[in-house]
N, C-alpha and C positions, 0 to 999 in steps of 0.2 A: 504494500500500500504506500503510495506517494501522496504527500499532503503539502499544500501551501498554507502557512499559518499567518493570519492577519491579526495583529495585536500590538499594543504599545506599553501599558503600565505594568508595574511589578506584580500586581495581584493576579494577572493572567498567566504568570510563569508556571504555576502548578499544572495548568492544562497543557502547555507546551512541553514541559519536562516529562510529564507522564506519558504523553503520546510518543515522544521520542524513545523513552525507556521501554514501553510495551511493544512497539512495532519495529525496533531496530533489528536488523538481520545480520549484523556483524560489525567488527571494528571499522569505524569511519563510514558506515553505511546507514545514515540516519533516514528515517521515513519522511523527514521534513525536507522537501525539495527546495524551499525558499521561505523567507519570512518577508512580510510587508508590514512596515511600521512607520511611525511619524519620523520625519527628518530631525537631526540633532538641532537643538535650540540653545541660544545663550541664556544662562540662568544665573541668578544671584547678583550681588552687587558688582562682582568682577566680570559679569557676563561671560562666564566660562561655557564653552560649547559642550553641551551635555547630550549623550546618546541615550535612547530609551533602553529599558531593561531587555526588551525583546531584541533590539539591535545588538546589544552586548552579547546576548545568548547566541545569536546567529554568527557573530564574529568568532566567539569561542569555539563553535562547532564547525566552522568552515562552511556555513550555509550561505548561499546567495542572499543578499539583502536588497530590498527595494523600498524606496521612500514614497512611492505613489503606485496605486493599484493599476493605473493606466499603463505603466511600464510593462506589465505582463502581456499586454496585447502584442507588442513587438518582440518580447523575449519570453515566449510562452514556455513555462517549465514543464517538465515531464511529470505531471501530477493529475490524478483523476478527481481529487476532491479538495475543497478549501475549507478551512475552519477559521471563524472569525470570533474574537473575544475582545471587545473594547479597543477597536482599531482607531476610530476617530474620524472617519470620512465615509461618505456615501459611496457605495460600489455600483458602478454602472452595469447595465444589462450585458454589454459587450464583454465585460470581465467575468460576470457570472457564467456566461455561456462557454467560457474557456474550459470549464470543469465538467466532464461527462456526468458526474454524480452530484454536481452542484456545490454550493458553499453552505456550510452549516454554521449557524449563529448561536453562540452561548449568551443568553440574555438573562440577567438576574432579576426576574420577576415571573409571576405566573400569568403569562400572556393569555388573553389580550390586555390584561391589566398592566398599566404602567409601561406602555411603549415609550421609546425615546431615550434621552441621554442620562436621566437621573432617577432611575427606578428605586434604588436603594434609599437615598435620602427621602424620597416621597413616601415610601412605606413606613419609615420611622417617624417622620413628621406627622403623618396622618393617624398615627396610633395603631397601625395594623399589628395584630398578634402573629400573623403568619405571612410568610413570603415564600420564595423558592426560585428555581431556575428553569427556564424553558430552553430546550435545544430545538431550533426550527431550521427548515430549509429556506434559504434566502430567496426572496423574489424582488421585484423592482420597488416595492414600498417598504418603508422602514418598519422592521419588526412585525411584518404582516404575514410572512409565509407560514405554511402548514407546520404544525408541531410534530416533532419526531418523538420526544419524550419530555417529561417534566418531573421534578421532585420538589417536595415541600420542606420548609425549614422554619422553625420557631424563631420569632424575634424576641430576644431577651430584654428585660428592662434596662440592662446596662450596655446594650449594643450601641456603638457609634456606627457611622457609615463605613468607616475603615474596617472595624472589627467584623461587622456583618458581611461586608463585601468579600473580605479575605476568606471567611468561612464558606461562603457560597461557591467561590471559585475553587477552593480546595476540594470540596465535595463534587464539583462539576468534573474535575479531572478524572475521577474514577468512573463516573457515570458515562462520560463520552467515550472513554476507551473501551468500556464494556459494550456499548451499542454500535461502535463504528463498523465492526465486521458484519453483524447481522443487517445493518443498514445498507452496507455496500452490496450485500447479497440479495437485497430486495425483500427481506423478511419482516420488515417493520411497516405497519400501516400508518400513514401520516393522517393527522387530524386537522381539518380546516378550522381556523379561529372564528369565533363568533363575533362579528363586527359590532353587534349591538352592545357588547360588553366591553368594548375597547375604551381605554382611558390613556391619556398621554402626559408625558413629562417633557421638560425643555432643558436646553443647555443653560446652566445656571451662571449668572454674572455676579460680580461682587455686590451689587446693590440688593440682590436677592437674599443676602444674609441679614438684612436689617430686621430687628424685632422691637416693637414698642413695649417696653416693660410695664408701662402704666395702663395699657389697654388690653393686653393679652393674658388669658388665664395662665396661672403658674404651670400646670401640667403641660400645656401646649408649648410654653417657653422651654421647659426642660427637654421635651422631645425635640424641639427645633434645634437646640444647641447640640444635641447628639447627632441629629441628622446633618447639620451643616459643618460638622467637625473637620472634615478634610478640605472641602471647598464648598462655598466661598468663606466659611467661617461665620458664626453668628456674631452680630455686633449691634450696639445701640449707640445713641448720642447722649453726651453729658456736657454740662457746664460745670467747670471746676469751682466756681463760686457764684453767688447770686447776682453779682454785678457784671459777670462775664458776658459779653455780647457774642462771643464765638462759641461754637460747639466742637467737641472733640469726639473722635470715634473710640469707643471702648469695646474691645473684643471680649466675648463671653466664652471662656474656655471650659468651664465645668460648672455644674449646678446640681441640686437635688430639691425635691419637694418634701417639706416636713410640716405635718399638721395643716396641710392645705396651703402652705405658704412657700414661695420660691426662695431658696437659699443659694446665693451665688457662692461658688467655691474658689474659682480661679478666674482672674480677669487680666487684661493687658491693655493699657492705654497706648494709643498710637505713638510710636517712637520710643516706647519704654519696654522694659522686660516684664514678663508675666509675674504677677504677685497674687497672694491670697486676697479674698475680698476684705478680710479684716485689715490687712496691711494697706490696702488701697484706701479704705475708709479712714484709717488713722492718718494717712498722708494728705487726704483731701476731704476733711470732715465737713466742709461746706458744699460738697458736690451735690448737684441736682441732675436728675434725668431730664433731658430736653424733650 
């Protein structure tokens, strides 16, 4: 079995590594014919050119690396199937058609619920008790194709988006490797998604992390902070004293609810280091939420 893997962040590496391990046929003979990932980007204050975790894996294993799915049209790899997990770009029909057995998508929600870019934060923020992963066969619409298999996963009261997402993809690695061979042999019946049940999520921007602490119920704030933990981060606006005409952004890094009241645990004023809420209040005892 020869596979092209589409993916970018570190949390999809368990899927890539497990497929490589389970289907390798000998030294230097990886089942991964190529990886397609996001191009290196300058990060940090020094703008250091940084390669994605999938890029680094491909380099370490001597696998061809592409930074755009369109490149496959002119450099078609010897592969019958594609597997996509958090790649970061829309795949055109011309690329999908390169693979005789299609491209399989690992999506961290129980589709058709939470299609789109941020299903894990949406599930936590909305107070869902259950989520899961859907493995679908890609078509021309985002997260729309027929379902090959799904599994369910409990959302724990302590789950952040990072923790839950990592757990989902860890479990996905085993599930997809077990179903790849029967899928390739045509032994799995695909299930069309119910369009009437479809819900959608969006690519989150920095402003989506804002929460009004004065108008939002405590339990919703606590969930929101956990949901936004990796990106864009939950934040609110404060005035450091009553006469201050300007507002400052205060990042909300941790909280809990006690006797129905929100208790902030860890915060970070823009431009400063993270501190406990107690330390922050001692330093800015006249602070007001804007």
